[in-house]
C-alpha positions as CSV (number, residue, x, y, z in Angstrom):
1,X,-28.3,79.1,-8.0
2,X,-30.4,77.9,-10.9
3,X,-29.7,80.1,-14.0
4,X,-32.8,79.9,-16.2
5,X,-33.0,81.5,-19.7
6,X,-36.4,82.9,-20.4
7,X,-38.0,82.6,-23.8
8,X,-41.4,83.9,-24.8
9,X,-42.7,80.5,-26.0
10,X,-46.1,79.0,-25.5
11,X,-46.3,76.2,-23.0
12,X,-47.3,72.8,-24.4
13,X,-49.9,70.6,-22.7
14,X,-47.5,67.7,-22.3
15,X,-44.9,67.6,-19.5
16,X,-41.4,68.5,-20.7
17,X,-39.5,65.7,-22.3
18,X,-35.7,65.5,-22.4
19,X,-35.0,63.1,-25.3
20,X,-36.8,62.8,-28.7
21,X,-39.9,60.5,-28.4
22,X,-38.1,57.7,-30.3
23,X,-35.0,57.8,-28.3
24,X,-34.1,56.0,-25.0
25,X,-31.4,57.2,-22.6
26,X,-27.9,56.2,-23.6
27,X,-27.7,54.1,-20.5
28,X,-25.4,51.0,-20.2
29,X,-27.9,49.5,-17.8
30,X,-30.4,48.9,-20.6
31,X,-28.0,46.3,-22.2
32,X,-28.6,42.6,-21.4
33,X,-27.5,41.8,-17.8
34,X,-24.1,40.4,-17.2
35,X,-23.8,36.7,-16.4
36,X,-21.2,34.3,-15.1
37,X,-19.7,33.9,-18.6
38,X,-18.9,37.6,-18.9
39,X,-15.5,39.3,-18.9
40,X,-14.1,40.1,-15.4
41,X,-10.8,42.0,-15.7
42,X,-8.8,43.3,-12.8
43,X,-7.2,46.7,-12.8
44,X,-4.2,46.8,-10.5
45,X,-4.2,49.7,-8.0
46,X,-1.7,52.5,-8.4
47,X,-0.8,52.8,-4.7
48,X,-0.9,50.6,-1.6
49,X,-3.3,53.0,0.0
50,X,-5.7,52.8,-2.9
51,X,-5.6,49.0,-2.7
52,X,-6.1,48.9,1.0
53,X,-9.4,50.9,0.6
54,X,-10.5,48.8,-2.3
55,X,-9.6,45.5,-0.6
56,X,-11.7,46.4,2.4
57,X,-14.7,47.1,0.2
58,X,-14.4,43.9,-1.8
59,X,-13.9,41.7,1.3
60,X,-16.9,43.3,2.9
61,X,-18.9,42.7,-0.3
62,X,-18.0,39.0,-0.1
63,X,-19.0,38.8,3.5
64,X,-22.3,40.5,3.0
65,X,-23.1,38.5,-0.1
66,X,-22.5,35.2,1.7
67,X,-24.5,36.1,4.8
68,X,-21.4,36.4,7.0
69,X,-21.8,40.1,7.9
70,X,-22.0,40.0,10.8
71,X,-20.1,36.7,11.2
72,X,-22.4,34.1,12.8
73,X,-21.7,33.4,16.4
74,X,-19.4,30.4,16.7
75,X,-20.9,27.5,18.6
76,X,-19.0,24.5,19.9
77,X,-17.7,22.2,17.2
78,X,-18.4,19.0,19.2
79,X,-15.9,17.2,16.9
80,X,-15.9,13.4,16.7
81,X,-13.0,11.4,15.4
82,X,-13.3,7.7,15.0
83,X,-12.5,4.6,12.9
84,X,-8.8,5.2,12.2
85,X,-7.2,3.3,9.3
86,X,-3.5,2.6,9.8
87,X,-1.0,2.8,7.0
88,X,2.8,2.6,7.5
89,X,3.4,6.4,7.1
90,X,0.1,7.9,8.0
91,X,-3.4,7.3,9.5
92,X,-6.8,8.2,8.2
93,X,-9.6,9.1,10.6
94,X,-13.3,9.7,10.1
95,X,-14.4,13.2,11.3
96,X,-17.6,15.1,11.8
97,X,-18.3,18.3,13.7
98,X,-21.0,20.9,13.8
99,X,-20.4,24.1,11.9
100,X,-23.8,25.4,13.0
101,X,-25.8,23.6,15.7
102,X,-27.1,20.5,14.1
103,X,-25.3,20.9,10.8
104,X,-22.5,18.4,10.4
105,X,-19.3,18.9,8.4
106,X,-17.9,15.5,7.4
107,X,-14.5,14.4,6.2
108,X,-11.3,12.4,6.4
109,X,-8.3,13.5,8.4
110,X,-5.0,12.3,7.2
111,X,-2.2,12.4,9.8
112,X,1.5,11.8,9.3
113,X,3.2,9.3,11.5
114,X,6.4,10.0,13.4
115,X,6.2,13.8,12.8
116,X,8.6,15.9,14.8
117,X,7.0,18.8,16.6
118,X,4.0,20.7,15.4
119,X,3.0,20.2,11.7
120,X,1.2,22.3,9.1
121,X,-2.4,21.6,8.2
122,X,-3.9,21.7,4.7
123,X,-7.6,22.0,3.9
124,X,-8.8,20.2,0.8
125,X,-12.2,21.3,-0.3
126,X,-13.0,19.1,-3.3
127,X,-14.7,20.3,-6.4
128,X,-17.6,18.7,-8.4
129,X,-15.9,15.3,-8.7
130,X,-18.5,12.5,-9.0
131,X,-19.2,11.4,-5.4
132,X,-16.8,14.0,-4.0
133,X,-14.6,12.6,-1.3
134,X,-15.7,9.1,-2.4
135,X,-14.6,9.7,-5.9
136,X,-13.3,6.7,-7.9
137,X,-12.5,6.8,-11.6
138,X,-12.4,3.7,-13.8
139,X,-9.4,1.6,-14.4
140,X,-9.5,2.5,-18.1
141,X,-9.7,6.2,-17.3
142,X,-6.6,5.9,-15.1
143,X,-4.7,4.1,-17.8
144,X,-5.6,6.8,-20.3
145,X,-4.4,9.4,-17.8
146,X,-1.1,7.7,-17.5
147,X,-0.7,7.4,-21.3
148,X,-1.3,11.1,-21.6
149,X,1.3,12.0,-18.9
150,X,-1.4,13.2,-16.5
151,X,-0.9,10.5,-13.8
152,X,2.0,8.3,-12.5
153,X,0.1,5.3,-11.0
154,X,-3.1,3.5,-11.6
155,X,-4.2,4.0,-8.0
156,X,-3.5,7.7,-8.2
157,X,-5.5,7.9,-11.5
158,X,-8.4,6.1,-10.0
159,X,-8.4,7.9,-6.7
160,X,-6.8,11.4,-7.4
161,X,-8.3,13.0,-4.3
162,X,-7.0,10.3,-2.0
163,X,-3.6,10.5,-3.8
164,X,-3.3,14.2,-2.9
165,X,-4.2,13.7,0.7
166,X,-1.9,10.7,1.1
167,X,1.0,12.6,-0.4
168,X,0.4,15.7,1.8
169,X,0.5,13.4,4.9
170,X,3.7,11.7,3.6
171,X,5.1,15.2,3.3
172,X,4.5,15.8,7.0
173,X,1.1,17.7,6.8
174,X,-2.2,17.0,8.4
175,X,-4.7,17.0,5.5
176,X,-8.4,17.5,6.1
177,X,-10.4,16.4,3.1
178,X,-14.0,17.6,3.8
179,X,-17.2,17.2,2.0
180,X,-19.0,19.9,0.0
181,X,-22.6,20.2,0.9
182,X,-24.6,17.4,-0.8
183,X,-21.6,15.2,-1.5
184,X,-20.5,11.9,0.1
185,X,-21.5,12.0,3.8
186,X,-22.9,15.5,3.8
187,X,-26.5,14.6,2.9
188,X,-28.6,16.8,5.2
189,X,-29.2,18.9,2.0
190,X,-29.4,16.8,-1.1
191,X,-26.9,17.0,-4.0
192,X,-29.6,17.6,-6.5
193,X,-31.1,20.4,-4.5
194,X,-27.8,22.1,-3.7
195,X,-25.8,21.7,-6.9
196,X,-28.4,21.0,-9.6
197,X,-31.1,23.4,-8.4
198,X,-33.6,20.6,-8.6
199,X,-36.9,22.4,-7.7
200,X,-39.3,20.2,-9.5
201,X,-39.7,17.8,-6.6
202,X,-41.9,18.2,-3.6
203,X,-38.8,19.0,-1.6
204,X,-37.9,21.8,-4.0
205,X,-41.4,23.3,-3.9
206,X,-41.3,23.2,-0.1
207,X,-38.3,25.5,0.1
208,X,-39.3,27.8,-2.8
209,X,-42.9,28.7,-1.9
210,X,-43.9,32.3,-1.1
211,X,-44.1,31.5,2.7
212,X,-41.0,29.2,2.8
213,X,-37.6,29.9,4.3
214,X,-35.2,27.4,2.7
215,X,-32.0,28.5,1.0
216,X,-33.6,29.3,-2.4
217,X,-36.5,31.2,-1.0
218,X,-37.3,34.9,-1.2
219,X,-36.8,35.1,2.6
220,X,-33.3,33.6,2.3
221,X,-32.4,36.0,-0.4
222,X,-33.5,38.9,1.7
223,X,-31.3,37.6,4.5
224,X,-28.3,36.9,2.1
225,X,-28.5,33.2,2.9
226,X,-27.2,30.8,0.3
227,X,-25.6,27.4,-0.1
228,X,-22.3,29.1,-1.1
229,X,-22.4,31.0,2.2
230,X,-23.0,27.7,4.1
231,X,-20.1,26.1,2.3
232,X,-17.8,29.0,3.0
233,X,-18.7,29.0,6.7
234,X,-18.1,25.3,6.8
235,X,-14.6,26.1,5.5
236,X,-14.0,28.7,8.2
237,X,-15.1,26.2,10.8
238,X,-12.8,23.6,9.2
239,X,-9.9,26.0,9.9
240,X,-11.1,26.2,13.5
241,X,-11.1,22.4,13.7
242,X,-7.6,21.8,12.4
243,X,-6.2,24.8,14.4
244,X,-7.4,23.2,17.6
245,X,-5.7,19.9,16.9
246,X,-2.8,19.7,19.4
247,X,-0.2,18.7,16.9
248,X,-1.0,21.4,14.3
249,X,1.1,24.6,13.9
250,X,-1.7,27.1,13.4
251,X,0.7,29.5,11.8
252,X,1.1,27.1,8.8
253,X,-2.3,26.4,7.2
254,X,-2.7,25.8,3.5
255,X,-5.8,25.4,1.4
256,X,-6.1,23.9,-2.1
257,X,-8.9,22.6,-4.3
258,X,-9.9,22.5,-7.9
259,X,-12.9,23.8,-9.8
260,X,-15.6,24.3,-7.2
261,X,-12.9,23.5,-4.6
262,X,-10.8,26.2,-6.3
263,X,-13.7,28.7,-5.7
264,X,-13.8,27.7,-2.0
265,X,-10.0,28.0,-1.8
266,X,-9.8,31.6,-3.1
267,X,-12.8,32.7,-1.0
268,X,-11.4,31.2,2.2
269,X,-8.0,32.7,1.4
270,X,-9.5,36.1,0.9
271,X,-11.6,36.0,4.1
272,X,-9.7,34.1,6.7
273,X,-6.4,35.6,7.8
274,X,-5.2,32.3,9.2
275,X,-4.6,30.8,5.7
276,X,-0.8,31.1,5.1
277,X,-0.5,29.5,1.6
278,X,-3.1,28.9,-1.1
279,X,-3.3,26.9,-4.4
280,X,-6.6,27.5,-6.2
281,X,-6.7,25.3,-9.2
282,X,-8.6,25.8,-12.5
283,X,-10.8,28.5,-11.3
284,X,-9.1,31.9,-11.2
285,X,-10.0,33.5,-14.5
286,X,-11.3,36.6,-16.2
287,X,-13.8,34.3,-17.9
288,X,-16.4,31.9,-16.5
289,X,-16.7,32.6,-12.7
290,X,-18.3,29.4,-11.5
291,X,-21.3,27.6,-13.0
292,X,-22.8,26.0,-9.9
293,X,-25.4,27.4,-7.5
294,X,-22.8,26.5,-4.8
295,X,-20.4,29.0,-6.4
296,X,-22.8,32.0,-6.7
297,X,-24.7,34.3,-4.5
298,X,-26.5,37.6,-5.0
299,X,-24.2,40.6,-4.7
300,X,-21.1,38.5,-4.8
301,X,-19.5,39.5,-8.1
302,X,-21.1,42.8,-8.9
303,X,-18.3,45.0,-10.2
304,X,-15.7,42.4,-9.2
305,X,-14.6,38.9,-10.0
306,X,-12.4,36.0,-9.4
307,X,-9.1,37.7,-10.4
308,X,-9.8,40.4,-7.8
309,X,-10.8,37.8,-5.2
310,X,-7.3,36.2,-5.8
311,X,-5.7,39.6,-5.4
312,X,-7.3,39.9,-2.0
313,X,-4.9,37.2,-0.8
314,X,-1.8,39.2,-1.8
315,X,0.9,39.5,-0.6
316,X,0.7,36.0,0.9
317,X,2.0,33.0,-1.1
318,X,-0.4,31.9,-3.9
319,X,0.1,29.5,-6.8
320,X,-2.5,29.5,-9.6
321,X,-3.0,26.5,-11.8
322,X,-4.7,26.8,-15.2
323,X,-5.9,24.2,-17.8
324,X,-7.5,24.0,-21.2
325,X,-10.8,25.3,-19.9
326,X,-12.1,28.8,-18.9
327,X,-8.7,29.4,-17.3
328,X,-6.7,28.9,-20.5
329,X,-6.1,32.6,-21.1
330,X,-4.9,33.2,-17.6
331,X,-1.3,33.8,-18.8
332,X,-2.5,36.8,-20.9
333,X,-5.5,37.9,-19.0
334,X,-5.3,38.1,-15.2
335,X,-1.9,36.8,-14.4
336,X,0.0,39.9,-15.6
337,X,-2.2,42.1,-13.5
338,X,-1.8,39.9,-10.5
339,X,2.0,40.0,-11.0
340,X,1.9,43.8,-11.1
341,X,-0.2,43.7,-8.0
342,X,2.1,41.5,-6.0
343,X,5.0,43.6,-7.1
344,X,3.3,46.7,-5.8
345,X,2.8,45.0,-2.4
346,X,6.5,44.0,-2.3
347,X,6.2,40.3,-2.8
348,X,6.6,39.4,-6.5
349,X,8.0,35.9,-5.6
350,X,4.9,35.0,-3.6
351,X,2.8,34.6,-6.8
352,X,3.3,31.7,-9.2
353,X,1.3,30.1,-11.9
354,X,1.3,26.7,-13.6
355,X,-0.3,27.0,-17.0
356,X,-1.1,23.4,-17.8
357,X,-3.2,24.2,-20.8
358,X,-2.3,21.0,-22.6
359,X,-4.6,19.2,-20.2
360,X,-8.4,19.6,-19.9
361,X,-10.1,20.7,-16.7
362,X,-8.4,18.7,-13.9
363,X,-6.5,18.2,-10.7
364,X,-4.2,15.6,-12.1
365,X,-0.7,14.7,-10.9
366,X,0.9,17.4,-13.0
367,X,-1.2,20.0,-11.3
368,X,-0.9,18.4,-7.9
369,X,2.9,18.3,-8.3
370,X,2.9,22.2,-8.6
371,X,0.9,22.3,-5.3
372,X,3.3,20.0,-3.5
373,X,6.3,22.2,-4.4
374,X,4.5,25.3,-3.4
375,X,3.5,23.9,0.0
376,X,6.9,22.4,0.5
377,X,8.4,25.9,0.2
378,X,5.8,28.1,1.8
379,X,4.7,25.7,4.6
380,X,8.4,25.3,5.3
381,X,8.6,21.5,5.1
382,X,12.2,21.4,4.0
383,X,11.8,18.4,1.7
384,X,14.1,17.7,-1.3
385,X,12.6,18.9,-4.5
386,X,10.8,17.7,-6.5
387,X,8.2,16.0,-4.3
388,X,6.7,13.1,-6.3
389,X,3.7,10.9,-5.5
390,X,4.2,7.3,-4.7
391,X,1.8,4.5,-5.0
392,X,-0.6,3.8,-2.1
393,X,-3.4,1.6,-0.9
394,X,-6.7,3.3,-1.6
395,X,-9.6,3.4,0.9
396,X,-13.1,2.1,0.2
397,X,-16.3,4.0,0.8
398,X,-16.8,1.9,3.9
399,X,-13.3,2.9,5.1
400,X,-14.1,6.6,4.5
401,X,-17.8,7.0,5.5
402,X,-18.2,8.7,8.9
403,X,-21.7,7.3,9.5
404,X,-22.2,3.8,10.9
405,X,-24.4,2.1,13.5
406,X,-22.6,3.9,16.4
407,X,-22.6,7.2,14.6
408,X,-26.0,7.4,12.8
409,X,-26.6,9.8,9.9
410,X,-28.3,13.0,11.1
411,X,-31.7,14.1,9.9
412,X,-32.0,16.4,6.9
413,X,-34.5,17.4,4.3
414,X,-37.1,20.2,4.1
415,X,-37.8,20.8,7.7
416,X,-34.2,20.7,8.6
417,X,-33.2,23.1,5.9
418,X,-35.9,25.5,7.2
419,X,-34.7,25.1,10.8
420,X,-31.0,25.8,9.8
421,X,-32.0,29.0,7.9
422,X,-34.0,30.1,10.9
423,X,-31.1,29.5,13.3
424,X,-28.8,31.6,11.1
425,X,-31.5,34.3,10.7
426,X,-32.2,34.5,14.4
427,X,-28.5,34.6,15.3
428,X,-28.0,37.6,12.9
429,X,-31.1,39.3,14.2
430,X,-29.9,38.9,17.8
431,X,-26.5,40.4,17.0
432,X,-28.1,43.4,15.3
433,X,-30.6,43.9,18.1
434,X,-27.7,44.1,20.6
435,X,-26.0,46.7,18.4
436,X,-29.2,48.7,18.4
437,X,-29.2,49.1,22.2
438,X,-28.6,52.5,23.7
439,X,-25.0,53.7,23.8
440,X,-22.7,55.5,21.4
441,X,-20.4,52.6,20.9
442,X,-23.3,50.3,19.9
443,X,-24.7,52.9,17.6
444,X,-21.4,53.4,15.9
445,X,-21.0,49.7,15.4
446,X,-24.6,49.4,14.2
447,X,-23.9,52.0,11.6
448,X,-20.7,50.3,10.5
449,X,-22.5,46.9,10.1
450,X,-25.9,48.0,8.7
451,X,-24.6,51.0,6.9
452,X,-21.7,48.9,5.5
453,X,-24.2,46.4,4.2
454,X,-26.2,49.1,2.5
455,X,-23.1,50.3,0.8
456,X,-22.6,46.9,-0.7
457,X,-26.2,46.6,-1.7
458,X,-26.0,50.0,-3.5
459,X,-22.4,49.9,-4.8
460,X,-21.2,52.7,-2.5
461,X,-22.7,56.0,-1.3
462,X,-22.9,59.5,-2.7
463,X,-20.8,59.7,-5.9
464,X,-18.0,62.2,-6.3
465,X,-18.7,65.2,-8.5
466,X,-16.0,64.2,-10.9
467,X,-18.0,61.1,-11.7
468,X,-21.0,63.1,-12.8
469,X,-21.6,65.0,-16.1
470,X,-24.7,67.0,-16.7
471,X,-26.1,68.0,-20.1
472,X,-28.6,70.8,-19.7
473,X,-30.8,72.3,-22.3
474,X,-30.0,76.1,-22.4
475,X,-33.6,76.9,-23.4
476,X,-35.8,77.1,-20.4
477,X,-39.5,76.4,-21.0
478,X,-42.1,78.6,-19.4
479,X,-45.0,76.9,-17.6
480,X,-47.4,79.6,-16.6
481,X,-45.6,81.5,-13.9
482,X,-42.8,79.0,-13.6
483,X,-40.0,77.7,-15.8
484,X,-38.7,74.2,-16.6
485,X,-35.1,73.3,-17.3
486,X,-34.5,69.8,-18.7
487,X,-31.3,67.8,-18.9
488,X,-29.6,64.4,-18.4
489,X,-27.1,63.4,-15.7
490,X,-24.5,60.9,-16.6
491,X,-22.7,58.9,-14.0
492,X,-19.5,57.9,-15.8
493,X,-18.4,55.0,-13.7
494,X,-21.6,53.0,-14.3
495,X,-22.6,54.5,-17.7
496,X,-26.0,55.7,-16.5
497,X,-27.9,58.6,-18.1
498,X,-30.8,60.0,-16.1
499,X,-33.3,62.4,-17.5
500,X,-34.4,65.2,-15.2
501,X,-36.4,68.4,-15.1
502,X,-35.9,71.4,-12.7
503,X,-39.0,73.5,-12.1
504,X,-38.2,77.0,-10.8
505,X,-40.2,80.0,-9.7
506,X,-39.6,83.3,-11.5
507,X,-37.3,84.6,-8.7
508,X,-33.6,84.1,-9.1
509,X,-32.8,84.0,-5.4
510,X,-33.4,80.4,-4.5
511,X,-32.1,78.7,-1.3
512,X,-34.3,75.6,-1.0
513,X,-34.5,72.7,-3.5
514,X,-36.8,69.6,-3.3
515,X,-36.0,66.4,-5.1
516,X,-39.4,64.9,-5.9
517,X,-39.5,61.0,-6.3
518,X,-42.6,59.6,-7.9
519,X,-43.6,56.3,-9.4
520,X,-44.3,58.2,-12.7
521,X,-40.8,59.6,-12.7
522,X,-40.5,63.3,-13.5
523,X,-44.0,63.2,-15.1
524,X,-45.3,62.9,-11.5
525,X,-44.7,66.6,-11.1
526,X,-47.4,67.5,-13.7
527,X,-51.2,67.4,-14.0
528,X,-53.0,66.2,-17.1
529,X,-52.9,69.7,-18.6
530,X,-49.0,69.6,-18.5
531,X,-48.9,72.2,-15.7
532,X,-47.3,71.6,-12.3
533,X,-49.6,69.8,-9.8
534,X,-51.2,72.0,-7.1
535,X,-48.8,70.6,-4.4
536,X,-45.8,71.3,-6.6
537,X,-47.1,74.8,-7.3
538,X,-47.3,75.3,-3.5
539,X,-43.6,74.7,-3.2
540,X,-42.8,76.8,-6.3
541,X,-44.9,79.7,-4.9
542,X,-42.8,79.4,-1.7
543,X,-39.8,80.1,-3.8
544,X,-38.6,76.5,-3.7
545,X,-37.2,74.7,-6.8
546,X,-38.6,71.2,-7.5
547,X,-36.6,68.6,-9.3
548,X,-38.2,65.6,-11.0
549,X,-36.2,62.6,-12.3
550,X,-36.8,59.4,-14.3
551,X,-35.2,56.7,-12.2
552,X,-34.0,53.6,-13.9
553,X,-36.9,52.0,-15.9
554,X,-39.2,54.9,-15.3
555,X,-40.5,57.6,-17.7
556,X,-38.3,58.0,-20.7
557,X,-36.6,54.6,-20.1
558,X,-39.8,52.9,-21.2
559,X,-40.2,52.7,-25.0
560,X,-43.9,51.7,-24.6
561,X,-44.6,53.7,-21.5
562,X,-45.4,50.5,-19.6
563,X,-43.5,49.9,-16.3
564,X,-41.9,46.4,-16.1
565,X,-43.7,43.9,-13.9
566,X,-40.7,41.4,-13.7
567,X,-37.0,41.8,-13.1
568,X,-34.8,41.0,-16.0
569,X,-32.7,37.9,-15.5
570,X,-29.8,36.3,-17.3
571,X,-30.3,33.6,-19.9
572,X,-29.6,30.7,-17.5
573,X,-32.1,27.8,-17.5
574,X,-31.8,27.5,-13.7
575,X,-33.8,30.4,-12.2
576,X,-31.5,30.8,-9.2
577,X,-31.5,34.5,-8.4
578,X,-27.8,34.5,-7.7
579,X,-27.0,34.0,-11.4
580,X,-28.6,37.4,-12.1
581,X,-28.1,39.5,-8.9
582,X,-24.7,38.0,-8.3
583,X,-23.4,40.0,-11.3
584,X,-25.9,42.9,-11.6
585,X,-27.4,45.5,-9.2
586,X,-31.1,45.0,-8.5
587,X,-33.5,47.6,-9.9
588,X,-33.9,48.8,-6.3
589,X,-30.2,49.6,-6.1
590,X,-30.1,51.2,-9.5
591,X,-32.9,53.6,-8.6
592,X,-31.3,54.5,-5.3
593,X,-28.1,55.2,-7.1
594,X,-29.9,57.5,-9.4
595,X,-31.3,59.4,-6.4
596,X,-27.8,59.7,-4.9
597,X,-26.4,60.9,-8.2
598,X,-29.0,63.6,-8.6
599,X,-28.5,64.7,-5.0
600,X,-24.8,64.9,-5.5
601,X,-25.2,67.0,-8.6
602,X,-27.7,69.4,-7.0
603,X,-25.7,69.7,-3.8
604,X,-22.4,70.4,-5.7
605,X,-23.5,72.1,-8.8
606,X,-26.7,74.0,-8.0
607,X,-26.7,74.8,-4.3
608,X,-24.6,77.3,-2.5
609,X,-23.4,77.1,1.1
610,X,-26.3,77.3,3.4
611,X,-28.9,76.3,0.8
612,X,-31.2,73.4,1.7
613,X,-31.8,70.2,-0.2
614,X,-34.9,68.1,0.7
615,X,-36.2,64.9,-0.8
616,X,-39.8,63.7,-0.9
617,X,-41.4,60.4,-2.1
618,X,-44.9,59.4,-3.2
619,X,-46.9,56.5,-4.3
620,X,-44.8,53.7,-2.7
621,X,-41.5,55.2,-3.8
622,X,-40.4,55.9,-0.2
623,X,-38.3,52.7,-0.1
624,X,-35.9,54.2,-2.6
625,X,-35.5,57.3,-0.6
626,X,-35.0,55.3,2.6
627,X,-32.3,53.4,0.9
628,X,-30.6,56.6,-0.3
629,X,-30.8,58.1,3.2
630,X,-29.0,55.0,4.6
631,X,-25.8,56.0,2.9
632,X,-26.4,59.7,2.0
633,X,-24.7,61.2,5.2
634,X,-25.5,64.9,5.3
635,X,-26.4,65.3,1.6
636,X,-30.1,65.9,2.4
637,X,-31.3,68.3,5.0
638,X,-34.7,66.7,5.4
639,X,-36.9,63.9,3.9
640,X,-40.6,63.1,3.7
641,X,-41.5,59.6,2.5
């Protein structure tokens, strides 16, 4: 029941205000938005049960953010292997297969010779090395690396990615070194477009226009399509590929990569249960989370980050490698929490770290050597330790390139990018349409998939009462025959502070409450004379309380009273939306969260059992109420939008 304190004061003409005219709400969301260079700590869970619930939420968040919820329907790989190069201890073959129909994953397959029985497989997603799989450093650079103790051989220093794959093959593993999108043979989407966010060209304009559907378009954002999602799905299909090789032991699959390849390593390890050992290099950190468009996507790191992504792989074997870059503080920030986490899950020895902070950003021999030892142990190779690299004969670009006269390069560019996005979009729509068919099982699954996605979009559902804290002015203000009670509602977990007003009729015996959502915020309850609007008075005269609220960036959130016309974005020169919405909730989500917070407060703190709570929306604000209804459960009894 609403307890109002009556005072014989004269009603003012202006609608009730909660805060002084020169004061904005004490709301953390008014601070500059978080970006990829923020601080991303991980708080270890207290119990296994707590972690299992949290892990499910974060894993779902990654899948939704990357457009893999639901997972795309897997189509035939149609793998082609050709052009083997023979070496005394191993062979190298050229590989391409279709992750999506018409999109080709390209790479090099290193196979050990004379292997006994089935062998492990290791995926090697490279980072942003110049030319990717074709990377070749200068002779002088290699000599400098040897002088600094970073490399053992000139060849290894000049071709560090080849050196890694050759050594893995010599250790008895199949190594699949595949291209990131836009590198080496993967040219259907250009490097400049994918990694440099080059939108100044005709090609860029074609995929960014208001009616376009490429990966950086509004349509793609609405569908959670991104180049990071494409790369992640390529990795999942790469696991499919190596698992189907007859000589591979699918119970022993490792993944390792550095920098952008480290991002792919931790994401694949977190998502695909087939990964049995992982070595993400120079990427797991509480600091910079990944600077490239291929490492970011809207929703991905909101309220989470790379340390927690690494925690998702626990308790499986994981070795982290740090350097004198953004990972240099790993030993003090992130690693202790991960060690505590692995201990809680009963596997403290399954986490290791090599803090090579005397070297800059790298995947040099010292870092690779840590990976060799880890895979030797956890892929059960049984080799004497330490495993050291030996010299080798490097392969040329001609030796490595998968495209030739008999295997022509596939088409790419604007039209292809649009067709690929359309295929993914149609596949998802088809899956959702099948779930929307009649039947309880389909409906239950539809609610799990679509409702689960809304929970990611909104950061959960209805908050618990212990997360809410209301400050109510004890002096009720008379408005003719009615009374106004003002206050603020704080949601502690997100630092929000929402101004609200409750309009009540004179009777104390109230059993119906209406949450009124208006573009003008709580001011939408009032006419120009400061009195409740006629339609509001109709509800009040029916003995129904009406609650108005300033949602985020409405009403008292606006210092000048002007509603924003553009969404705030982070200070990044590349206007990729994932740099902003990958770390911050959209204004849509923030407003829906305010509605859910207010509803939880009213339902728990104002209503008694049997009382009814309705919600209404006007002037285009129905979208926020619809979003709230998607996750509100039984909080509202009825809605009008």
